[in-house]
C-alpha positions as CSV (number, residue, x, y, z in Angstrom):
1,M,172.4,28.9,147.5
2,T,170.3,27.1,145.2
3,I,171.4,25.1,141.7
4,P,169.2,24.0,138.9
5,E,169.3,20.0,139.1
6,D,169.3,19.7,135.6
7,L,172.0,22.1,135.6
8,L,173.9,19.4,138.4
9,E,173.4,16.7,136.4
10,E,175.2,18.0,132.9
11,I,177.5,19.0,135.3
12,R,178.4,16.1,137.4
13,A,178.3,14.0,134.1
14,D,181.2,16.2,132.5
15,V,183.0,16.8,135.9
16,A,183.3,12.9,137.4
17,E,186.9,12.9,137.8
18,R,187.6,16.4,139.2
19,G,184.9,16.8,140.8
20,L,181.9,18.9,141.6
21,S,183.4,21.2,144.2
22,A,186.7,21.7,142.0
23,Y,184.5,23.0,139.2
24,V,182.6,25.4,140.9
25,A,185.8,26.4,142.9
26,E,187.4,27.0,138.7
27,A,184.1,28.5,137.8
28,L,184.0,31.4,140.8
29,R,187.8,31.8,140.0
30,F,186.9,32.5,136.3
31,K,183.8,34.5,137.5
32,R,186.0,37.0,139.9
33,D,188.9,37.1,137.1
34,R,186.5,38.4,134.7
35,D,184.4,40.8,136.9
36,Q,187.8,42.3,138.3
37,L,189.0,42.7,134.7
38,L,185.8,44.8,133.3
39,E,186.6,47.1,136.3
40,L,189.8,47.5,135.1
41,V,188.6,47.9,131.5
42,D,185.9,50.6,133.2
43,W,188.8,52.6,135.0
44,L,191.1,52.6,132.1
45,Q,188.2,54.3,129.4
46,E,187.7,56.8,132.4
47,E,191.0,57.7,132.2
48,H,192.1,57.0,128.8
49,G,189.0,57.0,126.7
50,T,187.7,54.4,124.7
51,V,189.3,52.1,122.5
52,T,189.3,52.8,118.9
53,E,188.6,50.2,116.5
54,D,192.0,50.5,115.0
55,E,193.6,49.9,118.8
56,R,191.6,47.2,119.3
57,A,192.3,45.6,115.9
58,A,196.3,46.4,116.5
59,A,196.3,44.6,119.6
60,L,195.0,41.5,118.4
61,D,197.4,41.7,115.5
62,E,200.0,41.8,118.6
63,L,198.3,38.9,120.5
64,E,198.2,36.9,117.4
65,D,202.4,37.4,116.8
66,L,202.9,36.9,120.7
67,D,200.9,33.8,119.9
68,A,202.8,32.5,116.9
69,E,205.9,33.1,118.9
70,H,205.3,30.7,121.7
71,E,203.6,27.9,118.8
72,R,206.9,28.5,117.1
73,R,208.9,28.3,120.1
74,R,207.4,25.0,121.6
75,A,207.4,23.5,118.4
76,S,211.0,23.9,118.3
77,G,211.7,22.6,121.6
78,R,213.7,25.3,122.8
79,H,210.9,26.3,125.4
80,K,210.9,23.9,128.5
81,A,208.9,23.9,131.6
82,G,210.5,26.2,133.7
83,E,212.5,28.5,131.1
84,A,210.8,32.0,130.7
85,A,209.2,32.4,127.3
């Protein structure tokens, strides 16, 4: 494997405490997970058709609502480590 030296130096400067190996492993996991997610999206679109803009907007609204609920629980102190969200 060959990685451009300038890229390696930049990464080493940013990840000094974690180390280059941990950074690379995390990046590879992220890439693998993203590839698998894209495969799932392709399969779902083949099975159910392309997602419409209305469906996309509704999903984003729902995610915003979930994020707001999680933040509300964190702020209220009700959600403690080990509890189900």
